[in-house]
Each structure stands twice: as C-alpha cells, then as structure tokens.
C-alpha positions in Angstrom: 0.0 0.2 -0.2 2.8 2.2 1.1 4.3 1.7 -2.2 1.5 2.2 -4.2 1.0 6.3 -2.7 5.1 6.8 -3.1 4.6 5.5 -7.3 1.7 7.7 -7.7 3.5 10.7 -6.2 5.8 9.9 -7.9 3.8 10.1 -11.2 1.6 12.8 -10.3 5.0 14.7 -9.1 6.0 14.2 -13.5 2.8 15.2 -14.6 2.8 18.6 -12.8 6.3 18.8 -13.7 5.5 18.6 -17.3 2.4 20.5 -17.0 4.6 23.2 -15.5 6.9 22.9 -18.1 4.3 22.4 -20.9 2.9 26.4 -19.2 6.5 27.9 -18.9 6.8 27.4 -22.9 3.4 28.1 -23.4 4.3 31.9 -21.2 7.5 31.9 -23.2 6.2 31.4 -26.4 3.3 33.9 -25.6 6.2 36.6 -24.3 8.2 35.9 -27.6 5.1 36.3 -29.7 4.0 39.4 -27.8 7.5 40.9 -28.5 7.2 39.9 -31.9 3.9 41.7 -32.5 5.0 45.0 -30.5 8.2 45.0 -32.8 6.0 44.9 -35.8 3.9 47.7 -34.2 6.2 49.7 -33.4 8.1 49.0 -36.9 4.6 49.7 -38.1 4.5 53.0 -36.2 7.5 54.3 -37.3 7.0 53.3 -41.4 3.9 55.6 -40.7 5.5 58.5 -39.0 8.3 58.0 -41.9 5.2 57.9 -44.5 3.7 60.8 -42.7 7.4 62.9 -42.9 7.2 62.8 -46.4 3.8 63.6 -47.3 4.3 66.3 -45.0 7.4 67.3 -47.4 5.1 66.3 -50.8 3.0 68.8 -49.6 5.1 71.6 -48.8 7.2 71.0 -52.0 3.6 70.7 -53.9 2.7 74.1 -52.1 6.1 75.2 -53.1 6.0 74.7 -56.7 2.1 75.8 -56.2 3.2 79.1 -55.3 6.5 79.5 -57.4 3.6 78.4 -60.4 1.4 81.3 -59.2 4.1 83.8 -59.2 5.2 82.7 -63.0 1.4 82.7 -64.3 1.5 86.6 -62.2 4.6 87.5 -63.9 3.2 86.0 -67.2 0.1 87.8 -67.3 2.0 91.1 -65.9 4.8 90.6 -69.2 1.5 89.9 -71.4 0.1 93.0 -70.6 2.7 95.8 -71.2 3.2 93.7 -73.8 -0.4 94.4 -75.2 0.3 98.0 -73.9 3.4 98.3 -76.1 1.9 96.8 -78.6 -1.2 99.9 -78.6 1.5 102.6 -77.7 3.1 101.3 -80.8 -0.3 101.3 -83.1 -1.1 104.4 -81.9 2.4 106.1 -82.9 1.9 104.3 -86.0 -1.5 105.3 -86.6 0.1 109.3 -85.6 2.9 108.6 -88.2 0.0 107.8 -90.5 -2.2 110.9 -90.4 0.8 112.9 -90.6 2.1 111.7 -93.8 -1.6 111.9 -95.2 -1.4 115.4 -94.0 1.9 116.5 -95.1 3.3 116.0 -98.6 6.6 117.9 -98.0 7.8 113.7 -97.2 11.3 114.3 -98.7 13.7 111.5 -97.6 16.7 112.7 -99.1 16.5 116.4 -98.0 14.1 115.8 -94.2 14.8 112.6 -92.9 17.6 111.0 -91.3 18.2 107.4 -90.1 15.6 107.7 -86.9 13.7 111.0 -87.7 12.0 113.7 -90.5 11.1 116.4 -89.9 7.3 117.7 -92.4 5.9 120.7 -93.6 2.4 121.4 -94.2 1.5 121.3 -98.1 2.6 124.4 -99.8 4.7 125.2 -97.0 9.0 126.1 -97.8 11.0 123.8 -95.8 14.4 125.6 -94.5 16.6 124.1 -91.8 14.1 122.6 -89.1 11.2 125.7 -89.8 8.3 126.0 -92.5 7.7 128.8 -93.8 4.1 130.4 -95.6 4.0 133.1 -98.3 0.2 134.4 -98.1 -1.5 135.2 -100.6 -4.2 137.4 -98.9 -3.7 141.0 -97.7 -4.1 141.7 -94.4 -3.1 144.9 -91.7 0.2 143.6 -89.3 -2.5 142.6 -86.2 -4.6 140.7 -89.3 -1.9 138.7 -90.4 -0.7 137.9 -86.7 -3.8 135.9 -86.3 -3.7 134.5 -89.7 -0.3 132.7 -88.8 -1.8 131.8 -85.4 -5.3 129.8 -87.2 -2.1 127.8 -88.9 -0.5 127.2 -85.8 2.0 130.0 -86.8 3.3 133.1 -86.4 4.6 135.8 -88.4 8.5 135.0 -89.5 11.1 135.9 -87.3 14.3 136.3 -89.5 17.8 135.0 -87.6 20.2 134.9 -90.0 21.8 136.1 -94.0 21.0 132.6 -94.5 17.2 132.8 -93.2 16.7 136.2 -95.4 18.0 135.5 -98.6 15.6 132.5 -98.2 12.8 134.5 -97.9 14.2 137.2 -100.5 14.2 134.7 -103.0 10.7 133.2 -102.6 8.9 136.1 -102.5 6.4 137.7 -105.1 5.6 140.3 -103.0 5.4 142.6 -99.8 5.2 140.5 -96.7 4.4 141.0 -93.0 7.7 140.1 -90.8 7.1 139.8 -87.1 8.9 142.9 -86.1 7.7 146.0 -84.6 9.0 149.3 -82.9 8.3 150.0 -79.3 9.7 152.9 -78.6 13.1 153.4 -79.7 13.9 150.1 -80.8 12.7 147.1 -82.8 11.5 144.2 -81.3 10.5 140.9 -82.5 7.9 139.3 -81.6 9.7 136.8 -79.4 11.4 139.6 -77.2 14.6 140.2 -78.6 15.8 143.3 -80.0 16.7 144.0 -83.7 20.3 143.5 -84.6 20.6 143.2 -88.5 18.7 146.0 -89.7 18.3 145.0 -93.3 16.3 149.1 -94.3 15.8 150.1 -97.3 18.1 153.3 -96.8 16.0 156.5 -95.2 14.0 153.6 -93.4 13.0 152.8 -91.0 10.5 156.4 -91.0 9.6 157.5 -87.3 6.1 157.4 -87.4 5.8 153.6 -88.6 6.1 150.8 -86.4 5.6 147.4 -88.2 8.0 146.2 -90.8 7.0 144.6 -94.2 10.3 142.8 -96.7 9.7 143.1 -100.3 12.1 141.9 -103.1 14.3 145.0 -103.7 17.4 144.9 -105.8 19.5 145.0 -102.7 19.1 141.7 -100.3 20.5 143.1 -97.7 18.5 146.6 -97.9 15.2 144.8 -98.3 13.2 146.2 -95.0 10.6 148.9 -95.1 8.5 150.5 -92.5 4.7 150.8 -92.8 2.1 151.8 -90.1 -0.4 148.8 -89.3 -3.4 150.8 -91.5 -1.5 149.2 -94.7 -2.9 145.8 -95.5 0.4 143.1 -96.7 0.5 139.8 -96.9 1.2 137.4 -94.0 4.7 135.7 -94.0 4.1 132.8 -91.4 6.8 130.6 -89.9 6.3 127.7 -87.5 8.7 124.6 -86.2 9.1 121.4 -88.9 7.0 118.8 -87.0 9.2 115.9 -86.1 8.6 112.6 -86.5 10.5 109.7 -85.2 11.1 106.7 -87.6 12.0 104.1 -84.5 
C-alpha cells in the first residue's frame, strides 16, 4: 500500500512538472509572440511616421511649387499686359505717323530725314533748316496777318540770319509782313528780342511807322520797309517743322 502511494506521488510530481514545463514553454512562446507583435507594431508606427513625414514634405514641396507657379503666372500675366500696352502704344504711334504723312506731303526723304527722324512741313509750305514758311497770298493788316498765322499754328516770321533772309527773299513775290515792330526807340521781334540785323532800305525806318514789311528789292540786305498797321500786306508765317520718329 505504501509503495503504491509513493509511486502515485512520483507520477503526480512528474505530471505537474510536465504541466509546468508546458505552461512555461507556452508563456515563453506567448512572450516571444507578444514581443514580435510589439516590434511589428513599432515598425508600423515608425513606417507610418516616416510616410507621414514624407507626405508632409511632399505637401510642402507641392505648396512651394504651387506658389512658384502662381508667381510665374502673375509674372507672365504682367509681361503679357506690358506687351499689350507696348503694342497699343506702338499702334497709336504708327497711326499718328500715318496721319501726319497723310496730312503733310512735303516728305522728301533725302532732304528732311535722317536715320531715325523726319521733319515735315504742311502742303504749300517751304522747308528750311528746321522750320516751315508759308507765303500768304491774302492781304491783311499786321495784326490781322498775325492772327492769320495763329490759325495755322504758326506766327509771323522771325529772321535770324542772312541765310534765312535769302531764302525768304528768293521765294517772295510781293510785300510780306515780318514779325518785327517798334516799341519806344527799339525794334523788337515777336519773341521779345531786339533786332540787330537792321536790313532796312535807305531812309528807313520812318519815325511814325511801327511795323516792318519786306520786299524783293535790288539789294538783299536793304529789303525792309517800315509802315503803319493800317497798310494791307501779305502774311509770311513761320512754324517749326513737325518731327516724326521713325523708330
């Protein structure tokens, strides 16, 4: 009887040890599996964090590219606007040139144009240096003749030198008013300068005559007469030539 109890106890002990061993192995397996799952979870979290960081960088890059694209679009829009404005200005300038060319037919390339600019005179006007001259065929007083020139965007002629005097002398066919008048003891051009040329005929100017006319007399440098404003003579108008850029 005693032998059977001892044997049973040993068997029970062996069974307990086996069960404990199985439980230990199971625990170790569970712990290892749990560790493996934790590693996988950590790696998944790390991968997700990296992907999130990459997505954030991509988002920032896309944002930067979008801002750059917007800037380029705005820059291109401004460039297009500038081109449109430049094109419009060039078109307006060209239209103005065409209108001038249509209005003025004294357009001699060899005489009045250089590489970048042309000087134009109205029809029936005479060109000299950078001015245009009109020999009127009507007869008015000095004041009326001056208003006649004003209506043509001009004024009575101011003679500056002998070359200009000769041009007028060679082209005139009648008496013409000059932009020259007396004030006090001096003769003034209409721009306010005192006359220093004094191309008067002998015995002129006469003391009670306050305005000057010119006629094609025998002597070029003695072709001026003094008369009163009640006389009717032809206007001689002068204006600066119109400058037209060819650029």
